[in-house]
N, C-alpha and C positions, 0 to 999 in steps of 0.2 A: 294452057294457062300457066303463067309464070309462078315460081315460088316467091312468096313474100317473106317467109321466115324459114331458115334452115338451121337445125340444131345438130351438132356433131359431137359425139363422144362426150356427152355432158355428165358430169358427176358433181353432186353438191354435198358438202360435209357440214354438219353442225359439230364443231370441235372435231373429234375423231370418228363420229358416227356418220356413215354415208347414207343420206336420206333419199337421194336420187342417183340411180346407177345406170351408166352407159346408155343415156337417152339419145336416140338418133331419129329424127323425123323431119319432114318437110310440110310446110303449111302453104297452101295455094292462096293467091290473092283473090279477093272478092268471093270468099266462101265463109260459111260458118263451120268452124272446126271445134267440135265439142270434146271435152275431156271428162270421162266418167271413171268411176271406181269407188270403192268403199272409203270411209273416213280413215285418214292417216296414210293414204296412198301417195301423197306428195303432189296432189293436183294443184292446190293453191300455191304451194312453194314453187312449182314449175311456172305457174302464171306470173308470179312476182319476179322470176328471173327475166322475163321478157321485157320488163322496163326497169330492171335493176333495183327493185325495192328491197331485195335482200342485202344490198350494199349497206343498209342502215344497221344491220345486225353484226356486231364486231366479231363473233365467233364463227361466222359463215365463210367457207372457202369453196371456190368453184373451179372446176377443171373442165376443159373442152371449149367449144366455140358456139356462139349464137350469132347468126347473120340476119340482118334486116336489109333487104335490097342489096345483098352482096357486101354489106359492111358489117364487120365484126363489132357488135355493140359493147364488147368488153375490152376493146383496145383503149389504151390510156388517152388517145387523142379524140375519142368520141365524147363530146360534151353532153352531160346529163340533161340540161334543159332542152337540147335538140331532140334527144331520145324521148323524153317525157312528152314533148309536143307531138312527136310522131306516133307514140304508143300511149293511148289513154286507158285508164282503168276505172271500172265501176265496181264497188265492193258490195258484199251481200247485204249489209245494213246501210240503208240510205241515210246520208248525213247532210241535210240541207244547211247552207250557211245562214247565220242570222241575217235577217233582212228580207226584202221583197223577192217575189218570183223573178222579176226583171233583174234585180241586182245579183241574184244567184247566177244567172246565165251570163251576164255582162262582166262578172268579176274577173275571169281569166283574160278575156280580150283586153280589158282595161289595164291589167297588169302588163300586158305585152305592148301597150302604147296606143291602143285604139281609143280615140277621144271623140270622134264624130258621133253625135247623137243619132243621126240618120243611119249610119253604118251599124251602130250598136243595135238600134231598133230592128233593122233588117236581119241582123245575125241572130238576135233573140227569137224573132218569129220563125226564121228558118230552122233553128235548132229545136224549138218546141214542136214544130210541125214534124220534123224527122223523128222525134221521140213519141209521136202520137199523143201529145199533151195539149197542143195549141187550142183545139176546140173547147177544151174544158177550162182553160185559164185565160183566154184572150181578153176578157173583159175585167180581169182582176189581177193584172200584172203587178199592181202596187200593193197587193195583199201579202201578208207574211207567208213565206214558203213553209213555215212550221205548221200552218193550218191545213196543209194538203194531207190527203190520206196516205197511207203507207205506199200503195201502188203508185199514186201520183208523185210522191217524193222520189221513188226509185226512177221514174221516167224523167223527173226533173234532173236527177243526177246524171242520167244518160245524156240529156240535153246539154247540161253543163260541160260534159266531156266533149260533145260534138261541137260546141262553140269554139273550142280550141283548134278545130279542123285537123284532127289526127288522121292517120292512115290505117291504124290498127286499133281496135277496141277490145280490151280485155274485160271480161265479165265474170265475176266470182259469185256464182249462185245468186244471180240478180232477182230470182223469183222466190227465194227462200222466205217462207212465211206469208206469201201473198195469196189472196183469194183467186179462184179460177178466172174471174173476169179480168183482173189486173194482170195475171200471168198471160192470158191470151193477147192482151194489148201489147205487152212487151214482146211476145213472140212475133206478133204481126209487124211490130216496128223492126225487129231483127231481120225479117225477110226482106223488107224494103232497104234497110241500111246496107246489106251486103252488096248491093249494086255499086256502092261507092266506097265501102270499107271492107277490110278483112276483120272478121270477128272470131275471137277465141273465147269459148264459153265453158266454164267449169260448172257442171251440174250433177247433183245427186239423184236427179229424176231421169231415169232411163227412158221413160215415155216422152219426156220433153226432148231429150237428145234425139230420139227417133223422129220426132215431129219436125225439128228445125234444122238438123245438121246436114251438111254435105259430106263431111268426113268426121270420123270419130276415133279417138285414142282411148285405150283402156289401160289405166294405171293400177298397179297392185303392189303394195309394200315397196314403193319407190322404184319399181321397174315398169317400163313400158312393155306390156305383154304383147300388144299388137295395135295397129291402126290401119284404117282403110275406109272405103266408101260406106256410108250408112247402111245400105242394103246388104253389103257383104258382112259387116259386123253383126247385124241383127238376124241374118238368115243362114249364113255359112261361115261362122267365125272359125279361124284356123286353130285357135287354142281352146282346149276344154274349159280352162278357167274363165275365159270370156263368156262362153255359153252358160256356165254355172252362175256367173254374176248377173247377166241380163235376164236369166230365167228365174232369178230370185232365190237361188239355193244358198247364197251367202250375201253379205253386204249390210 
């Protein structure tokens, strides 16, 4: 299986403070790669690096290389719109756009020039089905997205990302604060989505990471302690700090 993302000698600084230190890892295509670790470990900061959201912060400085399909995404000739279309992100707090369910999903494709009602309708249906939301909303696409439950809103945000047809999906604690049923539906969607997408998931829930992941990275205080296959990380971790974290001794 080919590498989708390769990170080499990555350091990230907030002013003079180094918050990510010497990160080296490879992420395979069509897998769920989970990032675990206690709060303040740099998990979300690392996720934001993968589609250059940290560029918006003026005091951030990055060293090293990040490759997507063998292209260094931090080269000056890489257009940000191209990268953001390839790499979509879903945040911990779902933020539906004002408007209907249909309008939420169609918004991005319309911005990119899709005008055909038939194509838009087909894409909306496909995206909602992929996010395991279609059956719940198919007869109320003209209803306000703000009326959906928290779990439905999060799946709507996933569908909205899918409508842009990315190759990589970044998920920052997408089940944070959701009930077990909503969490299970999102996890079920992730298992199906990895057939066509590379998924990188930040989660504070080690049980969730064990359930859904193919490979796992453990971050601690800005360092990548280790990464490997889910079974190896949870049964024979190479570093005692990993064992202490997943067994609940700290975190």
